[in-house]
mmCIF file as Biopython writes it, N, C-alpha, C and O atoms, coordinates in Angstrom:
data_model
#
loop_
_atom_site.group_PDB
_atom_site.id
_atom_site.type_symbol
_atom_site.label_atom_id
_atom_site.label_alt_id
_atom_site.label_comp_id
_atom_site.label_asym_id
_atom_site.label_entity_id
_atom_site.label_seq_id
_atom_site.pdbx_PDB_ins_code
_atom_site.Cartn_x
_atom_site.Cartn_y
_atom_site.Cartn_z
_atom_site.occupancy
_atom_site.B_iso_or_equiv
_atom_site.auth_seq_id
_atom_site.auth_asym_id
_atom_site.pdbx_PDB_model_num
ATOM 1   N N  . UNK A ? 1  ? -7.874  2.221  -12.797 1.0 0.0 1  A 1 
ATOM 2   C CA . UNK A ? 1  ? -7.393  3.132  -11.784 1.0 0.0 1  A 1 
ATOM 3   C C  . UNK A ? 1  ? -8.454  3.279  -10.696 1.0 0.0 1  A 1 
ATOM 4   O O  . UNK A ? 1  ? -9.650  3.330  -10.982 1.0 0.0 1  A 1 
ATOM 5   N N  . UNK A ? 2  ? -8.007  3.347  -9.471  1.0 0.0 2  A 1 
ATOM 6   C CA . UNK A ? 2  ? -8.900  3.457  -8.331  1.0 0.0 2  A 1 
ATOM 7   C C  . UNK A ? 2  ? -9.571  4.826  -8.276  1.0 0.0 2  A 1 
ATOM 8   O O  . UNK A ? 2  ? -8.947  5.831  -8.616  1.0 0.0 2  A 1 
ATOM 9   N N  . UNK A ? 3  ? -10.834 4.879  -7.853  1.0 0.0 3  A 1 
ATOM 10  C CA . UNK A ? 3  ? -11.501 6.169  -7.740  1.0 0.0 3  A 1 
ATOM 11  C C  . UNK A ? 3  ? -10.909 7.045  -6.629  1.0 0.0 3  A 1 
ATOM 12  O O  . UNK A ? 3  ? -11.163 8.249  -6.593  1.0 0.0 3  A 1 
ATOM 13  N N  . UNK A ? 4  ? -10.132 6.456  -5.734  1.0 0.0 4  A 1 
ATOM 14  C CA . UNK A ? 4  ? -9.529  7.194  -4.624  1.0 0.0 4  A 1 
ATOM 15  C C  . UNK A ? 4  ? -8.108  7.641  -4.929  1.0 0.0 4  A 1 
ATOM 16  O O  . UNK A ? 4  ? -7.480  8.306  -4.105  1.0 0.0 4  A 1 
ATOM 17  N N  . UNK A ? 5  ? -7.595  7.288  -6.092  1.0 0.0 5  A 1 
ATOM 18  C CA . UNK A ? 5  ? -6.199  7.564  -6.431  1.0 0.0 5  A 1 
ATOM 19  C C  . UNK A ? 5  ? -5.851  9.048  -6.343  1.0 0.0 5  A 1 
ATOM 20  O O  . UNK A ? 5  ? -4.797  9.401  -5.813  1.0 0.0 5  A 1 
ATOM 21  N N  . UNK A ? 6  ? -6.713  9.915  -6.851  1.0 0.0 6  A 1 
ATOM 22  C CA . UNK A ? 6  ? -6.370  11.332 -6.861  1.0 0.0 6  A 1 
ATOM 23  C C  . UNK A ? 6  ? -6.375  11.945 -5.469  1.0 0.0 6  A 1 
ATOM 24  O O  . UNK A ? 6  ? -5.831  13.034 -5.283  1.0 0.0 6  A 1 
ATOM 25  N N  . UNK A ? 7  ? -6.973  11.278 -4.486  1.0 0.0 7  A 1 
ATOM 26  C CA . UNK A ? 7  ? -6.969  11.780 -3.107  1.0 0.0 7  A 1 
ATOM 27  C C  . UNK A ? 7  ? -5.734  11.349 -2.326  1.0 0.0 7  A 1 
ATOM 28  O O  . UNK A ? 7  ? -5.439  11.925 -1.278  1.0 0.0 7  A 1 
ATOM 29  N N  . UNK A ? 8  ? -5.006  10.349 -2.814  1.0 0.0 8  A 1 
ATOM 30  C CA . UNK A ? 8  ? -3.820  9.853  -2.100  1.0 0.0 8  A 1 
ATOM 31  C C  . UNK A ? 8  ? -2.650  10.817 -2.268  1.0 0.0 8  A 1 
ATOM 32  O O  . UNK A ? 8  ? -2.297  11.207 -3.381  1.0 0.0 8  A 1 
ATOM 33  N N  . UNK A ? 9  ? -2.066  11.183 -1.148  1.0 0.0 9  A 1 
ATOM 34  C CA . UNK A ? 9  ? -0.885  12.037 -1.171  1.0 0.0 9  A 1 
ATOM 35  C C  . UNK A ? 9  ? 0.323   11.241 -0.706  1.0 0.0 9  A 1 
ATOM 36  O O  . UNK A ? 9  ? 1.398   11.325 -1.300  1.0 0.0 9  A 1 
ATOM 37  N N  . UNK A ? 10 ? 0.142   10.468 0.357   1.0 0.0 10 A 1 
ATOM 38  C CA . UNK A ? 10 ? 1.230   9.715  0.965   1.0 0.0 10 A 1 
ATOM 39  C C  . UNK A ? 10 ? 0.654   8.456  1.587   1.0 0.0 10 A 1 
ATOM 40  O O  . UNK A ? 10 ? -0.407  8.498  2.209   1.0 0.0 10 A 1 
ATOM 41  N N  . UNK A ? 11 ? 1.345   7.338  1.423   1.0 0.0 11 A 1 
ATOM 42  C CA . UNK A ? 11 ? 0.917   6.067  2.008   1.0 0.0 11 A 1 
ATOM 43  C C  . UNK A ? 11 ? 1.981   5.617  2.997   1.0 0.0 11 A 1 
ATOM 44  O O  . UNK A ? 11 ? 3.168   5.594  2.671   1.0 0.0 11 A 1 
ATOM 45  N N  . UNK A ? 12 ? 1.558   5.262  4.201   1.0 0.0 12 A 1 
ATOM 46  C CA . UNK A ? 12 ? 2.476   4.740  5.212   1.0 0.0 12 A 1 
ATOM 47  C C  . UNK A ? 12 ? 2.281   3.246  5.358   1.0 0.0 12 A 1 
ATOM 48  O O  . UNK A ? 12 ? 1.157   2.775  5.530   1.0 0.0 12 A 1 
ATOM 49  N N  . UNK A ? 13 ? 3.372   2.499  5.289   1.0 0.0 13 A 1 
ATOM 50  C CA . UNK A ? 13 ? 3.328   1.046  5.432   1.0 0.0 13 A 1 
ATOM 51  C C  . UNK A ? 13 ? 4.241   0.619  6.571   1.0 0.0 13 A 1 
ATOM 52  O O  . UNK A ? 13 ? 5.351   1.129  6.724   1.0 0.0 13 A 1 
ATOM 53  N N  . UNK A ? 14 ? 3.756   -0.318 7.360   1.0 0.0 14 A 1 
ATOM 54  C CA . UNK A ? 14 ? 4.606   -0.916 8.376   1.0 0.0 14 A 1 
ATOM 55  C C  . UNK A ? 14 ? 5.490   -1.950 7.679   1.0 0.0 14 A 1 
ATOM 56  O O  . UNK A ? 14 ? 5.001   -2.755 6.887   1.0 0.0 14 A 1 
ATOM 57  N N  . UNK A ? 15 ? 6.779   -1.927 7.970   1.0 0.0 15 A 1 
ATOM 58  C CA . UNK A ? 15 ? 7.713   -2.843 7.320   1.0 0.0 15 A 1 
ATOM 59  C C  . UNK A ? 15 ? 7.306   -4.286 7.603   1.0 0.0 15 A 1 
ATOM 60  O O  . UNK A ? 15 ? 7.003   -4.646 8.740   1.0 0.0 15 A 1 
ATOM 61  N N  . UNK A ? 16 ? 7.305   -5.089 6.574   1.0 0.0 16 A 1 
ATOM 62  C CA . UNK A ? 16 ? 6.918   -6.484 6.709   1.0 0.0 16 A 1 
ATOM 63  C C  . UNK A ? 16 ? 7.271   -7.238 5.439   1.0 0.0 16 A 1 
ATOM 64  O O  . UNK A ? 16 ? 7.922   -6.692 4.548   1.0 0.0 16 A 1 
ATOM 65  N N  . UNK A ? 17 ? 6.839   -8.502 5.353   1.0 0.0 17 A 1 
ATOM 66  C CA . UNK A ? 17 ? 7.203   -9.342 4.214   1.0 0.0 17 A 1 
ATOM 67  C C  . UNK A ? 17 ? 6.744   -8.800 2.855   1.0 0.0 17 A 1 
ATOM 68  O O  . UNK A ? 17 ? 7.441   -8.994 1.859   1.0 0.0 17 A 1 
ATOM 69  N N  . UNK A ? 18 ? 5.608   -8.137 2.790   1.0 0.0 18 A 1 
ATOM 70  C CA . UNK A ? 18 ? 5.089   -7.651 1.514   1.0 0.0 18 A 1 
ATOM 71  C C  . UNK A ? 18 ? 5.387   -6.180 1.267   1.0 0.0 18 A 1 
ATOM 72  O O  . UNK A ? 18 ? 5.112   -5.668 0.182   1.0 0.0 18 A 1 
ATOM 73  N N  . UNK A ? 19 ? 5.940   -5.503 2.248   1.0 0.0 19 A 1 
ATOM 74  C CA . UNK A ? 19 ? 6.088   -4.049 2.140   1.0 0.0 19 A 1 
ATOM 75  C C  . UNK A ? 19 ? 7.002   -3.625 0.991   1.0 0.0 19 A 1 
ATOM 76  O O  . UNK A ? 19 ? 6.740   -2.608 0.350   1.0 0.0 19 A 1 
ATOM 77  N N  . UNK A ? 20 ? 8.049   -4.365 0.719   1.0 0.0 20 A 1 
ATOM 78  C CA . UNK A ? 20 ? 8.946   -4.010 -0.383  1.0 0.0 20 A 1 
ATOM 79  C C  . UNK A ? 20 ? 8.214   -4.096 -1.722  1.0 0.0 20 A 1 
ATOM 80  O O  . UNK A ? 20 ? 8.364   -3.221 -2.575  1.0 0.0 20 A 1 
ATOM 81  N N  . UNK A ? 21 ? 7.426   -5.151 -1.898  1.0 0.0 21 A 1 
ATOM 82  C CA . UNK A ? 21 ? 6.657   -5.337 -3.117  1.0 0.0 21 A 1 
ATOM 83  C C  . UNK A ? 21 ? 5.602   -4.236 -3.267  1.0 0.0 21 A 1 
ATOM 84  O O  . UNK A ? 21 ? 5.432   -3.674 -4.349  1.0 0.0 21 A 1 
ATOM 85  N N  . UNK A ? 22 ? 4.887   -3.933 -2.159  1.0 0.0 22 A 1 
ATOM 86  C CA . UNK A ? 22 ? 3.876   -2.872 -2.194  1.0 0.0 22 A 1 
ATOM 87  C C  . UNK A ? 22 ? 4.509   -1.516 -2.481  1.0 0.0 22 A 1 
ATOM 88  O O  . UNK A ? 22 ? 3.984   -0.726 -3.266  1.0 0.0 22 A 1 
ATOM 89  N N  . UNK A ? 23 ? 5.643   -1.259 -1.836  1.0 0.0 23 A 1 
ATOM 90  C CA . UNK A ? 23 ? 6.348   0.016  -2.028  1.0 0.0 23 A 1 
ATOM 91  C C  . UNK A ? 23 ? 6.713   0.198  -3.496  1.0 0.0 23 A 1 
ATOM 92  O O  . UNK A ? 23 ? 6.473   1.257  -4.075  1.0 0.0 23 A 1 
ATOM 93  N N  . UNK A ? 24 ? 7.282   -0.821 -4.084  1.0 0.0 24 A 1 
ATOM 94  C CA . UNK A ? 24 ? 7.704   -0.751 -5.482  1.0 0.0 24 A 1 
ATOM 95  C C  . UNK A ? 24 ? 6.497   -0.543 -6.412  1.0 0.0 24 A 1 
ATOM 96  O O  . UNK A ? 24 ? 6.554   0.283  -7.323  1.0 0.0 24 A 1 
ATOM 97  N N  . UNK A ? 25 ? 5.421   -1.280 -6.188  1.0 0.0 25 A 1 
ATOM 98  C CA . UNK A ? 25 ? 4.234   -1.177 -7.046  1.0 0.0 25 A 1 
ATOM 99  C C  . UNK A ? 25 ? 3.570   0.190  -6.927  1.0 0.0 25 A 1 
ATOM 100 O O  . UNK A ? 25 ? 3.153   0.761  -7.935  1.0 0.0 25 A 1 
ATOM 101 N N  . UNK A ? 26 ? 3.464   0.722  -5.717  1.0 0.0 26 A 1 
ATOM 102 C CA . UNK A ? 26 ? 2.855   2.034  -5.535  1.0 0.0 26 A 1 
ATOM 103 C C  . UNK A ? 26 ? 3.734   3.138  -6.118  1.0 0.0 26 A 1 
ATOM 104 O O  . UNK A ? 26 ? 3.221   4.105  -6.681  1.0 0.0 26 A 1 
ATOM 105 N N  . UNK A ? 27 ? 5.047   3.001  -5.987  1.0 0.0 27 A 1 
ATOM 106 C CA . UNK A ? 27 ? 5.969   4.000  -6.521  1.0 0.0 27 A 1 
ATOM 107 C C  . UNK A ? 27 ? 5.881   4.056  -8.050  1.0 0.0 27 A 1 
ATOM 108 O O  . UNK A ? 27 ? 5.986   5.132  -8.638  1.0 0.0 27 A 1 
ATOM 109 N N  . UNK A ? 28 ? 5.691   2.919  -8.682  1.0 0.0 28 A 1 
ATOM 110 C CA . UNK A ? 28 ? 5.529   2.887  -10.143 1.0 0.0 28 A 1 
ATOM 111 C C  . UNK A ? 28 ? 4.290   3.684  -10.551 1.0 0.0 28 A 1 
ATOM 112 O O  . UNK A ? 28 ? 4.276   4.311  -11.610 1.0 0.0 28 A 1 
ATOM 113 N N  . UNK A ? 29 ? 3.258   3.660  -9.719  1.0 0.0 29 A 1 
ATOM 114 C CA . UNK A ? 29 ? 2.030   4.409  -9.991  1.0 0.0 29 A 1 
ATOM 115 C C  . UNK A ? 29 ? 2.129   5.870  -9.566  1.0 0.0 29 A 1 
ATOM 116 O O  . UNK A ? 29 ? 1.157   6.617  -9.680  1.0 0.0 29 A 1 
ATOM 117 N N  . UNK A ? 30 ? 3.304   6.281  -9.076  1.0 0.0 30 A 1 
ATOM 118 C CA . UNK A ? 30 ? 3.511   7.674  -8.707  1.0 0.0 30 A 1 
ATOM 119 C C  . UNK A ? 30 ? 3.022   8.043  -7.319  1.0 0.0 30 A 1 
ATOM 120 O O  . UNK A ? 30 ? 2.839   9.224  -7.024  1.0 0.0 30 A 1 
ATOM 121 N N  . UNK A ? 31 ? 2.806   7.050  -6.458  1.0 0.0 31 A 1 
ATOM 122 C CA . UNK A ? 31 ? 2.339   7.299  -5.095  1.0 0.0 31 A 1 
ATOM 123 C C  . UNK A ? 31 ? 3.539   7.274  -4.153  1.0 0.0 31 A 1 
ATOM 124 O O  . UNK A ? 31 ? 4.325   6.327  -4.165  1.0 0.0 31 A 1 
ATOM 125 N N  . UNK A ? 32 ? 3.675   8.317  -3.340  1.0 0.0 32 A 1 
ATOM 126 C CA . UNK A ? 32 ? 4.785   8.385  -2.386  1.0 0.0 32 A 1 
ATOM 127 C C  . UNK A ? 32 ? 4.477   7.462  -1.212  1.0 0.0 32 A 1 
ATOM 128 O O  . UNK A ? 32 ? 3.375   7.490  -0.665  1.0 0.0 32 A 1 
ATOM 129 N N  . UNK A ? 33 ? 5.459   6.641  -0.827  1.0 0.0 33 A 1 
ATOM 130 C CA . UNK A ? 33 ? 5.279   5.643  0.222   1.0 0.0 33 A 1 
ATOM 131 C C  . UNK A ? 33 ? 6.370   5.801  1.267   1.0 0.0 33 A 1 
ATOM 132 O O  . UNK A ? 33 ? 7.534   6.026  0.938   1.0 0.0 33 A 1 
ATOM 133 N N  . UNK A ? 34 ? 5.976   5.680  2.540   1.0 0.0 34 A 1 
ATOM 134 C CA . UNK A ? 34 ? 6.917   5.717  3.647   1.0 0.0 34 A 1 
ATOM 135 C C  . UNK A ? 34 ? 6.837   4.380  4.368   1.0 0.0 34 A 1 
ATOM 136 O O  . UNK A ? 34 ? 5.751   3.940  4.747   1.0 0.0 34 A 1 
ATOM 137 N N  . UNK A ? 35 ? 7.981   3.732  4.556   1.0 0.0 35 A 1 
ATOM 138 C CA . UNK A ? 35 ? 8.033   2.486  5.319   1.0 0.0 35 A 1 
ATOM 139 C C  . UNK A ? 35 ? 8.414   2.804  6.760   1.0 0.0 35 A 1 
ATOM 140 O O  . UNK A ? 35 ? 9.378   3.525  7.017   1.0 0.0 35 A 1 
ATOM 141 N N  . UNK A ? 36 ? 7.639   2.251  7.700   1.0 0.0 36 A 1 
ATOM 142 C CA . UNK A ? 36 ? 7.886   2.493  9.117   1.0 0.0 36 A 1 
ATOM 143 C C  . UNK A ? 36 ? 8.398   1.214  9.770   1.0 0.0 36 A 1 
ATOM 144 O O  . UNK A ? 36 ? 7.874   0.129  9.521   1.0 0.0 36 A 1 
ATOM 145 N N  . UNK A ? 37 ? 9.398   1.344  10.586  1.0 0.0 37 A 1 
ATOM 146 C CA . UNK A ? 37 ? 9.982   0.198  11.274  1.0 0.0 37 A 1 
ATOM 147 C C  . UNK A ? 37 ? 8.988   -0.361 12.294  1.0 0.0 37 A 1 
ATOM 148 O O  . UNK A ? 37 ? 8.397   0.387  13.073  1.0 0.0 37 A 1 
ATOM 149 N N  . UNK A ? 38 ? 8.814   -1.663 12.280  1.0 0.0 38 A 1 
ATOM 150 C CA . UNK A ? 38 ? 7.829   -2.332 13.124  1.0 0.0 38 A 1 
ATOM 151 C C  . UNK A ? 38 ? 8.054   -2.052 14.604  1.0 0.0 38 A 1 
ATOM 152 O O  . UNK A ? 38 ? 7.093   -1.788 15.326  1.0 0.0 38 A 1 
ATOM 153 N N  . UNK A ? 39 ? 9.276   -2.102 15.066  1.0 0.0 39 A 1 
ATOM 154 C CA . UNK A ? 39 ? 9.553   -1.884 16.499  1.0 0.0 39 A 1 
ATOM 155 C C  . UNK A ? 39 ? 9.212   -0.469 16.935  1.0 0.0 39 A 1 
ATOM 156 O O  . UNK A ? 39 ? 8.703   -0.264 18.037  1.0 0.0 39 A 1 
ATOM 157 N N  . UNK A ? 40 ? 9.486   0.505  16.080  1.0 0.0 40 A 1 
ATOM 158 C CA . UNK A ? 40 ? 9.178   1.890  16.424  1.0 0.0 40 A 1 
ATOM 159 C C  . UNK A ? 40 ? 7.669   2.116  16.462  1.0 0.0 40 A 1 
ATOM 160 O O  . UNK A ? 40 ? 7.170   2.822  17.339  1.0 0.0 40 A 1 
ATOM 161 N N  . UNK A ? 41 ? 6.943   1.522  15.519  1.0 0.0 41 A 1 
ATOM 162 C CA . UNK A ? 41 ? 5.486   1.654  15.505  1.0 0.0 41 A 1 
ATOM 163 C C  . UNK A ? 41 ? 4.902   0.995  16.749  1.0 0.0 41 A 1 
ATOM 164 O O  . UNK A ? 41 ? 4.004   1.551  17.382  1.0 0.0 41 A 1 
ATOM 165 N N  . UNK A ? 42 ? 5.401   -0.175 17.100  1.0 0.0 42 A 1 
ATOM 166 C CA . UNK A ? 42 ? 4.909   -0.882 18.283  1.0 0.0 42 A 1 
ATOM 167 C C  . UNK A ? 42 ? 5.164   -0.063 19.548  1.0 0.0 42 A 1 
ATOM 168 O O  . UNK A ? 42 ? 4.287   0.041  20.405  1.0 0.0 42 A 1 
ATOM 169 N N  . UNK A ? 43 ? 6.344   0.512  19.670  1.0 0.0 43 A 1 
ATOM 170 C CA . UNK A ? 43 ? 6.668   1.317  20.851  1.0 0.0 43 A 1 
ATOM 171 C C  . UNK A ? 43 ? 5.751   2.536  20.954  1.0 0.0 43 A 1 
ATOM 172 O O  . UNK A ? 43 ? 5.306   2.890  22.046  1.0 0.0 43 A 1 
ATOM 173 N N  . UNK A ? 44 ? 5.474   3.163  19.838  1.0 0.0 44 A 1 
ATOM 174 C CA . UNK A ? 44 ? 4.596   4.336  19.854  1.0 0.0 44 A 1 
ATOM 175 C C  . UNK A ? 44 ? 3.171   3.942  20.220  1.0 0.0 44 A 1 
ATOM 176 O O  . UNK A ? 44 ? 2.507   4.656  20.971  1.0 0.0 44 A 1 
ATOM 177 N N  . UNK A ? 45 ? 2.699   2.826  19.703  1.0 0.0 45 A 1 
ATOM 178 C CA . UNK A ? 45 ? 1.329   2.396  19.997  1.0 0.0 45 A 1 
ATOM 179 C C  . UNK A ? 45 ? 1.170   1.870  21.412  1.0 0.0 45 A 1 
ATOM 180 O O  . UNK A ? 45 ? 0.082   1.965  21.979  1.0 0.0 45 A 1 
ATOM 181 N N  . UNK A ? 46 ? 2.213   1.322  21.991  1.0 0.0 46 A 1 
ATOM 182 C CA . UNK A ? 46 ? 2.101   0.806  23.352  1.0 0.0 46 A 1 
ATOM 183 C C  . UNK A ? 46 ? 1.908   1.931  24.362  1.0 0.0 46 A 1 
ATOM 184 O O  . UNK A ? 46 ? 1.428   1.697  25.470  1.0 0.0 46 A 1 
ATOM 185 N N  . UNK A ? 47 ? 2.280   3.147  23.983  1.0 0.0 47 A 1 
ATOM 186 C CA . UNK A ? 47 ? 2.103   4.294  24.872  1.0 0.0 47 A 1 
ATOM 187 C C  . UNK A ? 47 ? 0.690   4.870  24.802  1.0 0.0 47 A 1 
ATOM 188 O O  . UNK A ? 47 ? 0.336   5.735  25.603  1.0 0.0 47 A 1 
ATOM 189 N N  . UNK A ? 48 ? -0.111  4.403  23.862  1.0 0.0 48 A 1 
ATOM 190 C CA . UNK A ? 48 ? -1.477  4.925  23.716  1.0 0.0 48 A 1 
ATOM 191 C C  . UNK A ? 48 ? -2.369  4.389  24.826  1.0 0.0 48 A 1 
ATOM 192 O O  . UNK A ? 48 ? -2.283  3.217  25.190  1.0 0.0 48 A 1 
ATOM 193 N N  . UNK A ? 49 ? -3.228  5.257  25.362  1.0 0.0 49 A 1 
ATOM 194 C CA . UNK A ? 49 ? -4.118  4.870  26.463  1.0 0.0 49 A 1 
ATOM 195 C C  . UNK A ? 49 ? -5.299  4.059  25.947  1.0 0.0 49 A 1 
ATOM 196 O O  . UNK A ? 49 ? -5.599  2.989  26.477  1.0 0.0 49 A 1 
ATOM 197 N N  . UNK A ? 50 ? -5.968  4.562  24.920  1.0 0.0 50 A 1 
ATOM 198 C CA . UNK A ? 50 ? -7.141  3.887  24.362  1.0 0.0 50 A 1 
ATOM 199 C C  . UNK A ? 50 ? -6.717  3.170  23.092  1.0 0.0 50 A 1 
ATOM 200 O O  . UNK A ? 50 ? -6.271  3.800  22.133  1.0 0.0 50 A 1 
ATOM 201 N N  . UNK A ? 51 ? -6.859  1.849  23.090  1.0 0.0 51 A 1 
ATOM 202 C CA . UNK A ? 51 ? -6.414  1.057  21.950  1.0 0.0 51 A 1 
ATOM 203 C C  . UNK A ? 51 ? -7.623  0.639  21.115  1.0 0.0 51 A 1 
ATOM 204 O O  . UNK A ? 51 ? -8.569  0.040  21.625  1.0 0.0 51 A 1 
ATOM 205 N N  . UNK A ? 52 ? -7.574  0.963  19.830  1.0 0.0 52 A 1 
ATOM 206 C CA . UNK A ? 52 ? -8.606  0.543  18.881  1.0 0.0 52 A 1 
ATOM 207 C C  . UNK A ? 52 ? -7.985  0.588  17.485  1.0 0.0 52 A 1 
ATOM 208 O O  . UNK A ? 52 ? -6.937  1.202  17.286  1.0 0.0 52 A 1 
ATOM 209 N N  . UNK A ? 53 ? -8.630  -0.055 16.535  1.0 0.0 53 A 1 
ATOM 210 C CA . UNK A ? 53 ? -8.125  -0.025 15.156  1.0 0.0 53 A 1 
ATOM 211 C C  . UNK A ? 53 ? -8.117  1.395  14.618  1.0 0.0 53 A 1 
ATOM 212 O O  . UNK A ? 53 ? -7.200  1.787  13.896  1.0 0.0 53 A 1 
ATOM 213 N N  . UNK A ? 54 ? -9.148  2.174  14.971  1.0 0.0 54 A 1 
ATOM 214 C CA . UNK A ? 54 ? -9.225  3.552  14.494  1.0 0.0 54 A 1 
ATOM 215 C C  . UNK A ? 54 ? -8.073  4.383  15.063  1.0 0.0 54 A 1 
ATOM 216 O O  . UNK A ? 54 ? -7.457  5.169  14.343  1.0 0.0 54 A 1 
ATOM 217 N N  . UNK A ? 55 ? -7.782  4.207  16.358  1.0 0.0 55 A 1 
ATOM 218 C CA . UNK A ? 55 ? -6.661  4.950  16.959  1.0 0.0 55 A 1 
ATOM 219 C C  . UNK A ? 55 ? -5.324  4.479  16.417  1.0 0.0 55 A 1 
ATOM 220 O O  . UNK A ? 55 ? -4.404  5.283  16.268  1.0 0.0 55 A 1 
ATOM 221 N N  . UNK A ? 56 ? -5.196  3.188  16.119  1.0 0.0 56 A 1 
ATOM 222 C CA . UNK A ? 56 ? -3.971  2.687  15.502  1.0 0.0 56 A 1 
ATOM 223 C C  . UNK A ? 56 ? -3.754  3.331  14.142  1.0 0.0 56 A 1 
ATOM 224 O O  . UNK A ? 56 ? -2.637  3.733  13.816  1.0 0.0 56 A 1 
ATOM 225 N N  . UNK A ? 57 ? -4.815  3.431  13.348  1.0 0.0 57 A 1 
ATOM 226 C CA . UNK A ? 57 ? -4.705  4.055  12.032  1.0 0.0 57 A 1 
ATOM 227 C C  . UNK A ? 57 ? -4.321  5.531  12.161  1.0 0.0 57 A 1 
ATOM 228 O O  . UNK A ? 57 ? -3.496  6.034  11.398  1.0 0.0 57 A 1 
ATOM 229 N N  . UNK A ? 58 ? -4.919  6.208  13.119  1.0 0.0 58 A 1 
ATOM 230 C CA . UNK A ? 58 ? -4.558  7.619  13.335  1.0 0.0 58 A 1 
ATOM 231 C C  . UNK A ? 58 ? -3.110  7.750  13.780  1.0 0.0 58 A 1 
ATOM 232 O O  . UNK A ? 58 ? -2.412  8.674  13.362  1.0 0.0 58 A 1 
ATOM 233 N N  . UNK A ? 59 ? -2.659  6.836  14.621  1.0 0.0 59 A 1 
ATOM 234 C CA . UNK A ? 59 ? -1.269  6.860  15.077  1.0 0.0 59 A 1 
ATOM 235 C C  . UNK A ? 59 ? -0.286  6.649  13.945  1.0 0.0 59 A 1 
ATOM 236 O O  . UNK A ? 59 ? 0.764   7.290  13.907  1.0 0.0 59 A 1 
ATOM 237 N N  . UNK A ? 60 ? -0.612  5.761  13.027  1.0 0.0 60 A 1 
ATOM 238 C CA . UNK A ? 60 ? 0.246   5.524  11.873  1.0 0.0 60 A 1 
ATOM 239 C C  . UNK A ? 60 ? 0.238   6.722  10.935  1.0 0.0 60 A 1 
ATOM 240 O O  . UNK A ? 60 ? 1.254   7.048  10.321  1.0 0.0 60 A 1 
ATOM 241 N N  . UNK A ? 61 ? -0.910  7.369  10.829  1.0 0.0 61 A 1 
ATOM 242 C CA . UNK A ? 61 ? -1.010  8.528  9.943   1.0 0.0 61 A 1 
ATOM 243 C C  . UNK A ? 61 ? -0.168  9.654  10.486  1.0 0.0 61 A 1 
ATOM 244 O O  . UNK A ? 61 ? -0.113  10.728 9.887   1.0 0.0 61 A 1 
#
């Protein structure tokens, strides 16, 4: 078991080829997962002024 497991409340995944497999595996471990549609995530991020990996992660959160 991961040392960070007890801190996880919700995991957000962008829909993609592996997302169904990840969703199923995390759900078996009791972790709540939300799948986000790729087009909606892209539209939201394109409106951001400052683009960085950190800001992308915050936007997804």
